[in-house]
N, C-alpha and C positions, 0 to 999 in steps of 0.2 A: 685439242689433245689427240683426237683420233687421227688427224692428218699427220702429226709428228710421229705417232706410233706406227702408222702405216708406212711412212717414209723410212723409218729405221728398220722396220720389218722387211720392207722390199729389198733393202741393201743387204741385210744380214740373214738371208735365208728364204725370203719370199720369192725372189726372182728365180732362184735355182729350182725350188719345188714347184712353182707355177709353170716353169718350162717343162718340168717332168710331167705334169698333168697335160700340157699341150702335146708333148711327144706321145703320150699314151693315147690321146684323142686322135692324132694323126695316124698312128699305127692302126687304131680301130677303124678309121675311115678307109685306109688303104686296103685293109683286109676284107672289106665289103661286109662280111658277116658281123663285124663289130660296129656297124653303123648305129644300131640302137643305143650304144653307149657314148657316142660322140658328143651329144648335147650335154650330158652329165659331165664329161671331161672338161669341156670348155666353160661351163658354169662354175665348176669348182676351181678351174685354173684362175679365173677372175677373182674368185673368193680367196684363193691362195696368194695372189699378188697383193691384195689389199683387204685383209680380214677384219680389221678393227672397226666396230660400229655396225657390223653385219653378222648374221647368224644363219646356220643351216637349219632348216625346219622341214619336217615331213609335209608333203603337199596335202595329205588328207587332213592334217592338223590345221593347215593354213586355210584351205578352202571349205572344209567341212564335208567333203565328199571324196570318194575314191576315184581312181583312174587306173589306166593300165600299169603304171609304174608303182602304184601303192598296193596292188593286189598280188595274186599268185604269180602272175607273169613277172612282176617286179622282184619278187623273192627269187625266182629262178634266174632272172637277169643278174641279180646281186651275187648269187652263188657263182655263176660263170665269171662275172667281173672279178670276184675275190681271187679266183684261181689264176686268171691271166694278167691282171694288172693291180688289183686292190691291195694284195699282200705286199707287193713290191713298193707301191707308193706309201703304204703305211710304214714299212720299214724305213724308208727315206725320211718320213716325218718324225719317226721315233728317234732316228739317229740325229736329226737336226735338233730335236728337243733336248737330247742329252748334251749336245754341244752348248746349247743355250743355257741349260741348267748349271753349267760349269761356272757361270758368272752370275752375280747377284742381279745385275741390270737385265740379264737375259731371261730371268724366270718367267715374266709374263709372255715372252715370245715362245718359250718352251711349252707353256700351258696351251698356247694357241696351236702349236704344232701337234700336240696330243689330241686336241679337238679335231684338227684336220686329218689326223691318222684314223680317227673313228669314222670320219666322212669317207676316207679313202676305202675303207672296208666295204661299205654298202652305199654308194651314192645314188642309185636309181630310186626314184620316188621322193627325192629330196629337192629342195630348191633353196636359194640364198636370198634373204630379205634383210632389210634394216632391223636392228634389234627391237625397235619400237613396234614394228609390224608383227614380229614374232611374239612379243609380249602381249600385244592386243589379241592375237589369234588364240593364244593360250588362255587369256582371261575370258574371252568369248566362249571357248570350249568348256572351261570350268563352270561358267554360269549356266550353260545348257545342261551340263551334267548334274549340277546342283538342282536345277529346275525339274529334272526327271525324278528326283528322289522324293 
């Protein structure tokens, strides 16, 4: 089912928005000062091409420890990203979601575009993993939290 959903997605919106993420990554790369955002662009471009069966998750939630992208530097990087690229990619995803919501069969794809719009606003400090891995990381973190109580 994931494969069929990903193929339909790719044809009806995923390709265009994935290319948008790639263009943003190339612009960041060429600008030299945008190099810290290039990895996030291409990780999310791959996610945008084939999103079903995968999920974006905070790296701190996944690994259980912080890094440069999940701390104060990540917050600053996300604010800069939001101004120069995130807002525009989010608008593209929201527009694509509205087009998908116009049809009944497109509703799941519209929901996926809204999730990607959220990722477009602040991608630094996040990574993309299989849904099962994300669920296990959340379960593990919940068990640790309950154990502390």
